N, C-alpha and C positions, 0 to 999 in steps of 0.2 A: 591535515588529517591528524586526529587525536592519537595519543599513545595506545588507547584501547583499540582503535580501528587498525592501527599499524600491527598490533599484536595479533589481532584476528586475521588480518590479511596474511601474515607470516604463517600462522597455523594452517589456514586453508590451503595455502600454496604447497605445503609439504606435510599434510596431516598424518601420513603413514609413519613418519619418523618422530612424531611428537609424543610426549609422555601423556599419561592419563589425565593429569591435572590440566594440561594445555587443552586436551580434547574436551574436557568438562567445561572449561572456560568458553571454548568455541561453541559448544552445544547450547550453553546458557545464553550467550550473546545472539546466536542465530535464532533461537527460540523467541527471545524477546523481540528481535527485529521482525520476525514472522508475525507475531501477534500484533505489533504496532502497525505493520503494513496491512494486515487483514482488517484491522479496525478502520484505517484510513479508507480502504477500498469500500467497505460497507457504507461509511459516511458519504463517500463520493457517489456511490450507486444510488443511495437515497436522494441525494441532492439532484443527481441527473434525472431520476424519475420525477421529482417535483418540478424541475425546469421543463421537462417534456410535457407534463400535464398542463402547466400554466401556458406554455406555448400553444398547445393544441386547443385549449379553451379560448385563448385570444384569437387564434387563427379561425376557429369556427365562428366566433362572433363577427369577425371581420367579413368572412364569407357570407354570413347570414344577412349582412347589410348590402348585399349585391356586389361585392368586390370579388375579384378573382386573384 
């Protein structure tokens, strides 16, 4: 675990007793993590939609050839 992750973990575990500088650091880190995670989920969702479409197209072609 990096020093930044350790610092964030410490702040999150006891945020009520941390100073404003620490809270600001945590908010910035959490916001960045949120945005990165959201971006990954969007990419994965698009990929999943693409895989599903290709699968369905191939399955339909397979079935149209008399296979079940």
